[in-house]
MDTraj code that builds the backbone (N, CA, C; nanometers):
import mdtraj as md
import numpy as np

residues = "MET THR ILE VAL HIS PHE LEU ARG HIS GLY GLU VAL PHE ASN PRO THR LYS VAL LEU TYR GLY ARG LEU PRO GLY PHE ARG LEU SER ASP ARG GLY LEU ALA MET ALA GLU ARG ILE GLY GLU TRP GLY GLY ASP ARG ASP ILE THR SER VAL HIS ALA SER SER LEU GLU ARG ALA GLN GLN THR ALA THR PRO LEU ALA LEU ARG ARG GLY ILE SER ILE THR THR ASP ASP ARG LEU ILE GLU SER LEU ASN VAL PHE GLU GLY GLU ARG PHE SER VAL GLY ASP GLY VAL LEU ARG LYS PRO SER ALA TRP ARG HIS LEU TRP ASN PRO TRP LYS PRO SER TRP GLY GLU PRO TYR LYS GLU VAL VAL ALA ARG MET MET ALA ALA ALA GLN ALA ALA ARG LEU ALA ALA ASP GLY HIS GLU ALA LEU CYS VAL SER HIS GLN LEU PRO ILE TRP ILE LEU ARG SER ALA ILE GLU GLY ARG PRO PHE PHE HIS ASP PRO ARG LYS ARG GLU CYS SER LEU ALA SER VAL THR SER ILE VAL PHE ASP ASN GLU GLY LYS VAL THR ASP LEU ARG TYR SER GLU PRO ALA ARG ASP LEU LEU PRO".split()
xyz = np.array([
    [-0.5926, 0.7859, -2.1792],
    [-0.5001, 0.7320, -2.0793],
    [-0.5364, 0.7835, -1.9411],
    [-0.5379, 0.6948, -1.8453],
    [-0.5612, 0.7304, -1.7045],
    [-0.4506, 0.6663, -1.6209],
    [-0.3969, 0.7414, -1.5269],
    [-0.2915, 0.6893, -1.4395],
    [-0.3465, 0.6760, -1.2981],
    [-0.3284, 0.5571, -1.2408],
    [-0.3655, 0.5345, -1.1015],
    [-0.2365, 0.5132, -1.0223],
    [-0.2100, 0.6055, -0.9314],
    [-0.0897, 0.5993, -0.8482],
    [-0.1218, 0.5263, -0.7186],
    [-0.0481, 0.4189, -0.6897],
    [-0.0624, 0.3480, -0.5625],
    [0.0490, 0.3942, -0.4696],
    [0.0095, 0.4628, -0.3655],
    [0.1033, 0.5210, -0.2703],
    [0.1063, 0.4384, -0.1419],
    [0.2251, 0.3950, -0.1033],
    [0.2391, 0.3327, 0.0282],
    [0.2409, 0.4434, 0.1337],
    [0.1735, 0.4216, 0.2451],
    [0.1683, 0.5220, 0.3518],
    [0.3077, 0.5539, 0.4054],
    [0.3162, 0.6610, 0.4829],
    [0.4432, 0.7009, 0.5423],
    [0.4779, 0.6195, 0.6669],
    [0.5915, 0.6542, 0.7266],
    [0.6408, 0.5802, 0.8430],
    [0.5417, 0.5857, 0.9594],
    [0.5257, 0.4724, 1.0267],
    [0.4325, 0.4597, 1.1391],
    [0.5081, 0.4619, 1.2719],
    [0.4482, 0.5235, 1.3727],
    [0.5057, 0.5209, 1.5072],
    [0.4800, 0.3831, 1.5666],
    [0.5859, 0.3047, 1.5835],
    [0.5731, 0.1655, 1.6261],
    [0.6944, 0.1272, 1.7107],
    [0.7064, 0.1862, 1.8300],
    [0.8275, 0.1645, 1.9105],
    [0.8488, 0.0197, 1.9535],
    [0.7431, -0.0601, 1.9616],
    [0.7582, -0.1993, 2.0040],
    [0.7866, -0.2933, 1.8874],
    [0.7865, -0.2406, 1.7654],
    [0.8244, -0.3168, 1.6454],
    [0.7351, -0.4393, 1.6230],
    [0.6054, -0.4232, 1.6456],
    [0.5150, -0.5350, 1.6200],
    [0.4649, -0.5288, 1.4756],
    [0.4125, -0.6407, 1.4294],
    [0.3454, -0.6457, 1.3004],
    [0.2046, -0.5907, 1.3229],
    [0.1790, -0.4662, 1.2819],
    [0.0528, -0.4025, 1.3205],
    [-0.0626, -0.4349, 1.2266],
    [-0.0356, -0.4706, 1.1019],
    [-0.1418, -0.5156, 1.0129],
    [-0.2621, -0.4234, 1.0095],
    [-0.3786, -0.4793, 1.0439],
    [-0.5033, -0.4025, 1.0436],
    [-0.5403, -0.3499, 1.1819],
    [-0.4518, -0.3616, 1.2793],
    [-0.4833, -0.3164, 1.4141],
    [-0.5062, -0.1655, 1.4162],
    [-0.6040, -0.1181, 1.4927],
    [-0.6288, 0.0263, 1.5020],
    [-0.5238, 0.0941, 1.5886],
    [-0.5169, 0.2248, 1.5777],
    [-0.4327, 0.3040, 1.6672],
    [-0.2908, 0.3265, 1.6217],
    [-0.2528, 0.2730, 1.5077],
    [-0.1164, 0.2940, 1.4577],
    [-0.1171, 0.4109, 1.3599],
    [-0.0594, 0.5207, 1.4043],
    [-0.0603, 0.6452, 1.3289],
    [0.0797, 0.6774, 1.2768],
    [0.0886, 0.7774, 1.1926],
    [0.2176, 0.8169, 1.1375],
    [0.3082, 0.8754, 1.2452],
    [0.4363, 0.8488, 1.2332],
    [0.5369, 0.9135, 1.3175],
    [0.5581, 1.0563, 1.2662],
    [0.6419, 1.1323, 1.3337],
    [0.6735, 1.2671, 1.2850],
    [0.7351, 1.2598, 1.1458],
    [0.8226, 1.1616, 1.1243],
    [0.8823, 1.1443, 0.9918],
    [0.7740, 1.1066, 0.8892],
    [0.6802, 1.0224, 0.9328],
    [0.5717, 0.9836, 0.8444],
    [0.4848, 1.1018, 0.8039],
    [0.4599, 1.1928, 0.8980],
    [0.3834, 1.3141, 0.8659],
    [0.4584, 1.4006, 0.7659],
    [0.5923, 1.4071, 0.7805],
    [0.6734, 1.4824, 0.6839],
    [0.6665, 1.4166, 0.5465],
    [0.6642, 1.2844, 0.5429],
    [0.6499, 1.2134, 0.4155],
    [0.5157, 1.2463, 0.3501],
    [0.4111, 1.2508, 0.4304],
    [0.2789, 1.2835, 0.3768],
    [0.2777, 1.4240, 0.3176],
    [0.3421, 1.5164, 0.3849],
    [0.3511, 1.6533, 0.3312],
    [0.4289, 1.6548, 0.2001],
    [0.5346, 1.5745, 0.1927],
    [0.6131, 1.5670, 0.0696],
    [0.5269, 1.5138, -0.0462],
    [0.4439, 1.4150, -0.0162],
    [0.3549, 1.3629, -0.1194],
    [0.2559, 1.4706, -0.1632],
    [0.2121, 1.5525, -0.0691],
    [0.1252, 1.6641, -0.1048],
    [0.1925, 1.7584, -0.2022],
    [0.3209, 1.7846, -0.1788],
    [0.3972, 1.8701, -0.2705],
    [0.4148, 1.8015, -0.4062],
    [0.4466, 1.6726, -0.4031],
    [0.4665, 1.5965, -0.5266],
    [0.3414, 1.5974, -0.6135],
    [0.2271, 1.5790, -0.5522],
    [0.1043, 1.5672, -0.6308],
    [0.0254, 1.6947, -0.6461],
    [0.0718, 1.8019, -0.5822],
    [-0.0045, 1.9260, -0.5837],
    [-0.0296, 1.9823, -0.7222],
    [0.0670, 1.9669, -0.8120],
    [0.0529, 2.0221, -0.9466],
    [0.0229, 1.9152, -1.0515],
    [0.0012, 1.7927, -1.0088],
    [-0.0332, 1.6870, -1.1021],
    [-0.1828, 1.6917, -1.1334],
    [-0.2225, 1.6170, -1.2331],
    [-0.3622, 1.6161, -1.2766],
    [-0.4419, 1.5109, -1.1985],
    [-0.4267, 1.5127, -1.0661],
    [-0.4962, 1.4172, -0.9805],
    [-0.6351, 1.4710, -0.9474],
    [-0.7364, 1.3968, -0.9875],
    [-0.8742, 1.4414, -0.9682],
    [-0.9520, 1.3523, -0.8721],
    [-0.8889, 1.2471, -0.8218],
    [-0.9575, 1.1532, -0.7340],
    [-0.8567, 1.0951, -0.6347],
    [-0.8935, 1.0938, -0.5063],
    [-0.8060, 1.0416, -0.4010],
    [-0.8811, 0.9344, -0.3226],
    [-0.8205, 0.8171, -0.3125],
    [-0.8802, 0.7033, -0.2440],
    [-0.7812, 0.6540, -0.1382],
    [-0.8306, 0.5992, -0.0295],
    [-0.7403, 0.5510, 0.0760],
    [-0.8036, 0.4380, 0.1543],
    [-0.7193, 0.3497, 0.2024],
    [-0.7579, 0.2487, 0.2993],
    [-0.8175, 0.3176, 0.4218],
    [-0.9010, 0.2471, 0.4951],
    [-0.9634, 0.3060, 0.6141],
    [-0.8682, 0.3166, 0.7325],
    [-0.7522, 0.2515, 0.7257],
    [-0.6593, 0.2559, 0.8380],
    [-0.6018, 0.3959, 0.8557],
    [-0.5784, 0.4327, 0.9803],
    [-0.5412, 0.5708, 1.0126],
    [-0.4184, 0.6195, 0.9362],
    [-0.3173, 0.5346, 0.9269],
    [-0.1935, 0.5777, 0.8614],
    [-0.2152, 0.6095, 0.7135],
    [-0.3072, 0.5395, 0.6496],
    [-0.3372, 0.5674, 0.5086],
    [-0.4158, 0.6978, 0.4951],
    [-0.5128, 0.7178, 0.5822],
    [-0.5912, 0.8411, 0.5781],
    [-0.5026, 0.9631, 0.6040],
    [-0.4102, 0.9500, 0.7008],
    [-0.3187, 1.0606, 0.7301],
    [-0.2283, 1.0905, 0.6116],
    [-0.1820, 0.9869, 0.5442],
    [-0.0919, 1.0062, 0.4307],
    [-0.1636, 1.0721, 0.3139],
    [-0.2913, 1.0411, 0.2969],
    [-0.3684, 1.0971, 0.1851],
    [-0.4079, 1.2427, 0.2069],
    [-0.4165, 1.2855, 0.3317],
    [-0.4771, 1.4146, 0.3634],
    [-0.4064, 1.5357, 0.3019],
    [-0.2731, 1.5513, 0.3119],
    [-0.2110, 1.6723, 0.2555],
    [-0.2369, 1.6904, 0.1057],
    [-0.2282, 1.5822, 0.0288],
    [-0.2518, 1.5946, -0.1144],
    [-0.3990, 1.6256, -0.1428],
    [-0.4883, 1.5598, -0.0696],
    [-0.6312, 1.5868, -0.0896],
    [-0.6634, 1.7327, -0.0609],
    [-0.6031, 1.7881, 0.0447],
    [-0.6262, 1.9281, 0.0771],
    [-0.5713, 2.0204, -0.0308],
    [-0.4522, 1.9913, -0.0802],
    [-0.3921, 2.0740, -0.1851],
    [-0.4753, 2.0726, -0.3126],
    [-0.5301, 1.9577, -0.3447],
    [-0.6085, 1.9444, -0.4673],
    [-0.7552, 1.9803, -0.4474],
    [-0.7979, 2.0005, -0.3233],
    [-0.9381, 2.0320, -0.2963],
    [-1.0293, 1.9146, -0.3244],
    [-0.9842, 1.7947, -0.2900],
    [-1.0578, 1.6713, -0.3200],
    [-1.0925, 1.6000, -0.1890],
    [-1.2132, 1.5481, -0.1787],
    [-1.2500, 1.4658, -0.0640],
    [-1.1891, 1.3269, -0.0799],
    [-1.1467, 1.2681, 0.0311],
    [-1.0903, 1.1335, 0.0286],
    [-1.2036, 1.0305, 0.0230],
    [-1.1955, 0.9407, -0.0735],
    [-1.2879, 0.8280, -0.0809],
    [-1.2251, 0.7101, -0.0080],
    [-1.2894, 0.6635, 0.0985],
    [-1.2376, 0.5483, 0.1726],
    [-1.2797, 0.4200, 0.1024],
    [-1.1810, 0.3374, 0.0714],
    [-1.2063, 0.2131, -0.0020],
    [-1.1362, 0.0997, 0.0721],
    [-1.2130, 0.0120, 0.1344],
    [-1.1530, -0.0960, 0.2131],
    [-1.0892, -0.2042, 0.1278],
    [-1.1043, -0.1964, -0.0037],
    [-1.0300, -0.2882, -0.0901],
    [-0.8814, -0.2554, -0.0892],
    [-0.8459, -0.1369, -0.0408],
    [-0.7063, -0.0933, -0.0340],
    [-0.6406, -0.1281, 0.0997],
    [-0.7119, -0.1953, 0.1874],
    [-0.6635, -0.2194, 0.3240],
    [-0.5453, -0.3169, 0.3248],
    [-0.4730, -0.3172, 0.4357],
    [-0.3611, -0.4095, 0.4552],
    [-0.4113, -0.5538, 0.4500],
    [-0.3232, -0.6463, 0.4127],
    [-0.3593, -0.7872, 0.4081],
    [-0.3759, -0.8432, 0.5491],
    [-0.4682, -0.9365, 0.5625],
    [-0.4847, -1.0056, 0.6906],
    [-0.3616, -1.0912, 0.7215],
    [-0.3281, -1.1013, 0.8493],
    [-0.2122, -1.1807, 0.8904],
    [-0.2363, -1.2322, 1.0322],
    [-0.2194, -1.3613, 1.0528],
    [-0.2464, -1.4198, 1.1850],
    [-0.1461, -1.3730, 1.2900],
    [-0.0360, -1.3121, 1.2482],
    [0.0663, -1.2703, 1.3432],
    [0.0531, -1.1231, 1.3841],
    [-0.0597, -1.0592, 1.3535],
    [-0.0810, -0.9201, 1.3947],
    [-0.0600, -0.9043, 1.5453],
    [0.0079, -0.7983, 1.5844],
    [0.0323, -0.7702, 1.7251],
    [0.1533, -0.8393, 1.7820],
    [0.2204, -0.9198, 1.7005],
    [0.3382, -0.9935, 1.7466],
    [0.4652, -0.9351, 1.6843],
    [0.5760, -0.9537, 1.7556],
    [0.7058, -0.9257, 1.6949],
    [0.7375, -1.0427, 1.6024],
    [0.7663, -1.0125, 1.4766],
    [0.7856, -1.1188, 1.3778],
    [0.9311, -1.1232, 1.3362],
    [1.0088, -1.2053, 1.4075],
    [1.1493, -1.2214, 1.3747],
    [1.1935, -1.3593, 1.4197],
    [1.3061, -1.4050, 1.3668],
    [1.3530, -1.5391, 1.3985],
    [1.4093, -1.5466, 1.5394],
    [1.4818, -1.4438, 1.5823],
    [1.5527, -1.4514, 1.7091],
    [1.4684, -1.4262, 1.8318],
    [1.3768, -1.3283, 1.8273],
    [1.3072, -1.2900, 1.9498],
    [1.1577, -1.2704, 1.9308],
    [1.1036, -1.3193, 1.8205],
    [0.9629, -1.2951, 1.7928],
    [0.8777, -1.4194, 1.7981],
    [0.7627, -1.4095, 1.7321],
    [0.6631, -1.5166, 1.7368],
    [0.7144, -1.6466, 1.6739],
    [0.8138, -1.6380, 1.5867],
    [0.8638, -1.7585, 1.5207],
    [0.9335, -1.8541, 1.6171],
    [0.9627, -1.8077, 1.7372],
    [1.0220, -1.8963, 1.8381],
    [0.9176, -1.9909, 1.8976],
    [0.7905, -1.9609, 1.8759],
    [0.6831, -2.0404, 1.9356],
    [0.6430, -2.1537, 1.8407],
    [0.6558, -2.2788, 1.8825],
    [0.6138, -2.3909, 1.7963],
    [0.4686, -2.3806, 1.7512],
    [0.3830, -2.3165, 1.8319],
    [0.2418, -2.3027, 1.7950],
    [0.2230, -2.2178, 1.6699],
    [0.3239, -2.1356, 1.6364],
    [0.3142, -2.0506, 1.5176],
    [0.3525, -2.1246, 1.3904],
    [0.4262, -2.2324, 1.4038],
    [0.4817, -2.2977, 1.2850],
    [0.3745, -2.3574, 1.1947],
    [0.2578, -2.3915, 1.2514],
    [0.1524, -2.4530, 1.1706],
    [0.0959, -2.3566, 1.0668],
    [0.1244, -2.2276, 1.0856],
    [0.0752, -2.1283, 0.9896],
    [0.1703, -2.1072, 0.8717],
    [0.2846, -2.1735, 0.8733],
    [0.3892, -2.1445, 0.7748],
    [0.4059, -2.2539, 0.6696],
    [0.3102, -2.3430, 0.6595],
    [0.3292, -2.4613, 0.5735],
    [0.3205, -2.4308, 0.4242],
    [0.2514, -2.3227, 0.3845],
    [0.2341, -2.2946, 0.2419],
    [0.2633, -2.1482, 0.2108],
    [0.3875, -2.1141, 0.1790],
    [0.4223, -1.9741, 0.1507],
    [0.3680, -1.9229, 0.0181],
    [0.3194, -2.0109, -0.0676],
    [0.2681, -1.9678, -0.1973],
    [0.1248, -1.9170, -0.1878],
    [0.0537, -1.9514, -0.0793],
    [-0.0874, -1.9117, -0.0684],
    [-0.1087, -1.7678, -0.0209],
    [-0.0637, -1.7165, 0.0921],
    [0.0161, -1.7827, 0.1963],
    [-0.0745, -1.8396, 0.3065],
    [-0.0230, -1.9379, 0.3769],
    [-0.1021, -2.0047, 0.4801],
    [-0.1176, -1.9221, 0.6076],
    [-0.0425, -1.8130, 0.6214],
    [-0.0502, -1.7319, 0.7438],
    [-0.1428, -1.6121, 0.7294],
    [-0.2035, -1.5962, 0.6117],
    [-0.2885, -1.4786, 0.5975],
    [-0.3773, -1.4830, 0.4750],
    [-0.4206, -1.3665, 0.4318],
    [-0.5109, -1.3521, 0.3179],
    [-0.4470, -1.4085, 0.1912],
    [-0.5161, -1.4934, 0.1183],
    [-0.4577, -1.5493, -0.0051],
    [-0.4184, -1.4406, -0.1044],
    [-0.3014, -1.4579, -0.1659],
    [-0.2503, -1.3578, -0.2595],
    [-0.3486, -1.3317, -0.3740],
    [-0.4147, -1.4368, -0.4232],
    [-0.5083, -1.4176, -0.5348],
    [-0.6237, -1.3266, -0.4953],
    [-0.6662, -1.3358, -0.3700],
    [-0.7733, -1.2478, -0.3232],
    [-0.7241, -1.1035, -0.3105],
    [-0.5991, -1.0875, -0.2695],
    [-0.5402, -0.9533, -0.2611],
    [-0.5372, -0.8895, -0.3998],
    [-0.4926, -0.9645, -0.4992],
    [-0.4867, -0.9125, -0.6360],
    [-0.6257, -0.8726, -0.6840],
    [-0.7246, -0.9568, -0.6591],
    [-0.8598, -0.9296, -0.7075],
    [-0.9153, -0.8001, -0.6485],
    [-0.9001, -0.7816, -0.5182],
    [-0.9565, -0.6605, -0.4574],
    [-0.8774, -0.5357, -0.4942],
    [-0.7450, -0.5489, -0.5050],
    [-0.6636, -0.4333, -0.5410],
    [-0.6879, -0.3907, -0.6858],
    [-0.7038, -0.4864, -0.7755],
    [-0.7322, -0.4503, -0.9138],
    [-0.8721, -0.3895, -0.9254],
    [-0.9666, -0.4395, -0.8463],
    [-1.1000, -0.3796, -0.8460],
    [-1.0942, -0.2352, -0.7970],
    [-1.0126, -0.2104, -0.6943],
    [-0.9955, -0.0738, -0.6443],
    [-0.9287, 0.0141, -0.7497],
    [-0.8315, -0.0417, -0.8216],
    [-0.7628, 0.0330, -0.9272],
    [-0.8596, 0.0714, -1.0386],
    [-0.9448, -0.0225, -1.0783],
    [-1.0406, 0.0061, -1.1849],
    [-1.1438, 0.1100, -1.1396],
    [-1.1855, 0.1034, -1.0129],
    [-1.2789, 0.2030, -0.9608],
    [-1.2152, 0.3420, -0.9609],
    [-1.0884, 0.3492, -0.9213],
    [-1.0170, 0.4771, -0.9226],
    [-0.9979, 0.5269, -1.0650],
    [-0.9708, 0.4342, -1.1570],
    [-0.9552, 0.4718, -1.2981],
    [-1.0831, 0.5356, -1.3521],
    [-1.1943, 0.4753, -1.3222],
    [-1.3216, 0.5291, -1.3697],
    [-1.3530, 0.6645, -1.3060],
    [-1.3179, 0.6784, -1.1780],
    [-1.3441, 0.8047, -1.1083],
    [-1.2612, 0.9192, -1.1641],
    [-1.1425, 0.8870, -1.2164],
    [-1.0506, 0.9899, -1.2673],
    [-1.0367, 0.9829, -1.4188],
    [-1.1325, 0.9286, -1.4857],
    [-1.1255, 0.8996, -1.6288],
    [-1.0547, 1.0085, -1.7098],
    [-0.9424, 0.9701, -1.7713],
    [-0.8663, 1.0656, -1.8521],
    [-0.7718, 1.1527, -1.7730],
    [-0.7671, 1.1328, -1.6424],
    [-0.6804, 1.2142, -1.5557],
    [-0.5930, 1.1200, -1.4714],
    [-0.5690, 1.1555, -1.3451],
    [-0.4894, 1.0727, -1.2554],
    [-0.5628, 1.0530, -1.1239],
    [-0.5429, 0.9382, -1.0625],
    [-0.6013, 0.9088, -0.9318],
    [-0.4904, 0.8662, -0.8366],
    [-0.5117, 0.8890, -0.7079],
    [-0.4180, 0.8441, -0.6049],
    [-0.4898, 0.7455, -0.5139],
    [-0.4274, 0.6294, -0.4916],
    [-0.4797, 0.5285, -0.3995],
    [-0.3754, 0.5040, -0.2914],
    [-0.4078, 0.5333, -0.1673],
    [-0.3132, 0.5128, -0.0572],
    [-0.3413, 0.3758, 0.0050],
    [-0.2396, 0.2907, 0.0013],
    [-0.2559, 0.1539, 0.0484],
    [-0.1335, 0.1133, 0.1288],
    [-0.0982, -0.0128, 0.1242],
    [0.0028, -0.0708, 0.2119],
    [0.1003, -0.1555, 0.1304],
    [0.2166, -0.1811, 0.1873],
    [0.3252, -0.2394, 0.1090],
    [0.2892, -0.3731, 0.0436],
    [0.2416, -0.4682, 0.1235],
    [0.2156, -0.6012, 0.0666],
    [0.1100, -0.5990, -0.0437],
    [-0.0072, -0.5372, -0.0227],
    [-0.1048, -0.5351, -0.1316],
    [-0.0529, -0.4682, -0.2591],
    [0.0224, -0.3603, -0.2432],
    [0.0761, -0.2919, -0.3616],
    [0.1754, -0.3823, -0.4334],
    [0.2629, -0.4486, -0.3566],
    [0.3652, -0.5334, -0.4179],
    [0.3037, -0.6544, -0.4865],
    [0.2016, -0.7133, -0.4268],
    [0.1377, -0.8302, -0.4867],
    [0.0627, -0.7897, -0.6135],
    [-0.0019, -0.6741, -0.6132],
    [-0.0671, -0.6250, -0.7348],
    [0.0362, -0.6036, -0.8452],
    [0.1458, -0.5408, -0.8113],
    [0.2517, -0.5188, -0.9111],
    [0.3075, -0.6520, -0.9612],
    [0.3273, -0.7477, -0.8710],
    [0.3787, -0.8786, -0.9111],
    [0.2850, -0.9467, -1.0099],
    [0.1550, -0.9345, -0.9862],
    [0.0575, -0.9946, -1.0769],
    [0.0639, -0.9292, -1.2145],
    [0.0739, -0.7978, -1.2171],
    [0.0797, -0.7253, -1.3444],
    [0.2063, -0.7606, -1.4218],
    [0.3178, -0.7742, -1.3505],
    [0.4459, -0.8019, -1.4153],
    [0.4743, -0.9509, -1.4320],
    [0.3815, -1.0354, -1.3853],
    [0.3951, -1.1783, -1.4074],
    [0.4970, -1.2475, -1.3201],
    [0.5214, -1.1944, -1.1993],
    [0.6158, -1.2562, -1.1069],
    [0.5437, -1.3510, -1.0122],
    [0.6130, -1.4537, -0.9598],
    [0.5522, -1.5399, -0.8571],
    [0.5164, -1.4584, -0.7337],
    [0.4108, -1.4989, -0.6655],
    [0.3694, -1.4268, -0.5461],
    [0.4636, -1.4523, -0.4285],
    [0.5169, -1.5734, -0.4165],
    [0.6086, -1.6038, -0.3063],
    [0.7385, -1.5259, -0.3269],
    [0.7832, -1.4545, -0.2246],
    [0.8978, -1.3652, -0.2404],
    [0.9618, -1.3377, -0.1048],
    [1.0765, -1.2755, -0.1087],
    [1.1465, -1.2302, 0.0111],
    [1.0981, -1.0880, 0.0416],
    [1.0276, -1.0656, 0.1537],
    [0.9752, -0.9320, 0.1844],
    [1.0817, -0.8229, 0.1866],
    [1.2057, -0.8600, 0.2141],
    [1.3128, -0.7600, 0.2214],
    [1.3492, -0.7057, 0.0840],
    [1.3030, -0.7728, -0.0222],
    [1.3396, -0.7331, -0.1581],
    [1.2259, -0.6636, -0.2334],
    [1.1199, -0.6286, -0.1622],
    [1.0111, -0.5558, -0.2272],
    [1.0569, -0.4149, -0.2661],
    [1.0302, -0.3760, -0.3872],
    [1.0572, -0.2383, -0.4293],
    [0.9304, -0.1567, -0.4013],
    [0.9159, -0.1196, -0.2746],
    [0.7955, -0.0473, -0.2315],
    [0.8254, 0.0194, -0.0983],
    [0.9119, 0.1185, -0.1003],
    [0.9553, 0.1841, 0.0226],
    [0.8449, 0.2736, 0.0781],
    [0.8653, 0.3218, 0.1985],
    [0.7703, 0.4131, 0.2603],
    [0.7449, 0.5336, 0.1701],
    [0.6182, 0.5709, 0.1538],
    [0.5762, 0.6863, 0.0733],
    [0.6212, 0.6755, -0.0721],
    [0.6401, 0.5528, -0.1199],
    [0.6750, 0.5347, -0.2612],
    [0.5479, 0.5293, -0.3456],
    [0.5662, 0.5491, -0.4759],
    [0.4528, 0.5554, -0.5683],
    [0.4714, 0.4529, -0.6789],
    [0.3765, 0.3614, -0.6898],
    [0.3721, 0.2645, -0.7985],
    [0.2579, 0.3081, -0.8901],
    [0.2918, 0.3541, -1.0090],
    [0.1935, 0.4146, -1.0991],
    [0.1555, 0.3180, -1.2109],
    [0.0263, 0.2935, -1.2255],
    [-0.0251, 0.2038, -1.3285],
    [-0.0957, 0.2872, -1.4343],
    [-0.0554, 0.2689, -1.5587],
    [-0.1144, 0.3429, -1.6703],
    [-0.2163, 0.2537, -1.7401],
    [-0.3381, 0.3041, -1.7544],
    [-0.4447, 0.2312, -1.8208],
    [-0.4829, 0.2988, -1.9519],
    [-0.5206, 0.2188, -2.0518],
    [-0.5785, 0.2783, -2.1726],
    [-0.7278, 0.3000, -2.1488],
    [-0.7981, 0.3508, -2.2511],
    [-0.9382, 0.3859, -2.2297],
    [-1.0304, 0.2654, -2.2193],
    [-0.9756, 0.1448, -2.2372],
    [-1.0539, 0.0235, -2.2187],
    [-1.0241, -0.0445, -2.0849],
    [-0.9375, 0.0176, -2.0060],
    [-0.9059, -0.0359, -1.8748],
    [-0.7930, -0.1368, -1.8734],
    [-0.7185, -0.1461, -1.9822],
    [-0.6056, -0.2387, -1.9878],
    [-0.4778, -0.1685, -1.9437],
    [-0.3935, -0.2420, -1.8718],
    [-0.2671, -0.1854, -1.8245],
    [-0.1685, -0.1771, -1.9406],
    [-0.1122, -0.0572, -1.9623],
    [-0.0153, -0.0378, -2.0703],
    [0.1248, -0.0073, -2.0197],
    [0.1363, 0.0319, -1.8931],
    [0.2693, 0.0655, -1.8401],
    [0.2625, 0.0649, -1.6876],
    [0.3784, 0.0483, -1.6250],
    [0.3885, 0.0538, -1.4798],
    [0.5185, 0.1247, -1.4447],
    [0.5106, 0.2195, -1.3535],
    [0.6271, 0.3000, -1.3158],
    [0.6406, 0.3032, -1.1641],
    [0.7628, 0.3297, -1.1178],
    [0.7889, 0.3348, -0.9740],
    [0.8736, 0.4569, -0.9426],
    [0.8390, 0.5273, -0.8347],
    [0.9166, 0.6447, -0.7937],
    [0.9131, 0.6597, -0.6423],
    [1.0073, 0.7364, -0.5908],
    [1.0189, 0.7598, -0.4458],
    [1.0300, 0.9100, -0.4180],
    [0.9177, 0.9805, -0.4155],
    [0.9214, 1.1256, -0.3944],
    [0.9792, 1.1679, -0.2600],
    [0.9741, 1.0772, -0.1607],
    [1.0236, 1.1113, -0.0272],
    [1.1491, 1.0338, 0.0080],
    [1.2267, 0.9998, -0.0935],
    [1.3439, 0.9126, -0.0700],
    [1.4417, 0.9716, 0.0314],
    [1.4603, 1.1017, 0.0311],
    [1.5566, 1.1633, 0.1232],
    [1.5076, 1.1599, 0.2678],
    [1.3814, 1.1257, 0.2891],
    [1.3275, 1.1170, 0.4252],
    [1.3273, 0.9743, 0.4800],
    [1.3671, 0.8785, 0.3983],
    [1.3662, 0.7396, 0.4445],
    [1.4652, 0.7200, 0.5587],
    [1.4284, 0.6382, 0.6599],
    [1.5203, 0.6159, 0.7727],
    [1.6424, 0.5363, 0.7290],
])
top = md.Topology()
chain = top.add_chain()
for i, resn in enumerate(residues, 1):
    res = top.add_residue(resn, chain, resSeq=i)
    for name in ("N", "CA", "C"):
        top.add_atom(name, md.element.get_by_symbol(name[0]), res)
traj = md.Trajectory(xyz[None], top)
């Protein structure tokens, strides 16, 4: 049995409330740094032998405390990166954001794909490939993969057989939460668990 933990990064400093996506320069807030330290405490005594993270700064920062505690180098894996979205850099809301612009509406015609960004099926394929790579790296132990809310939720939806189209407000994937996938020795998923080690730090 090998467990691959998918960790959503901690809170990001984003005073303008834009959809930051893959944009550079978005780092953890003070609360986010505290969340990362909490994850370090959570995983410090676990059998984690491999740490992987998206190349985005917030993911690398979130992975660092646990990697230091375990004495493990972080493996950067761009398959764990945030999903592409045409609305990056914009405020995304009905009342005062990009949705007020008629030019944006042409991107919203197919929510099942989705038409505004990276296809969900492609997200699942790359995330599962990253999971299998982490499983092999930690064979018989545990691995940590630091990623982002949408990719983690879509991977979980695929495993649990849920439709990809969903209400983002109902994702069970809070800041610094852990979605743990249990694999057997043939690489098949046998269980999926969810926990929130930093729940008391959530805003």
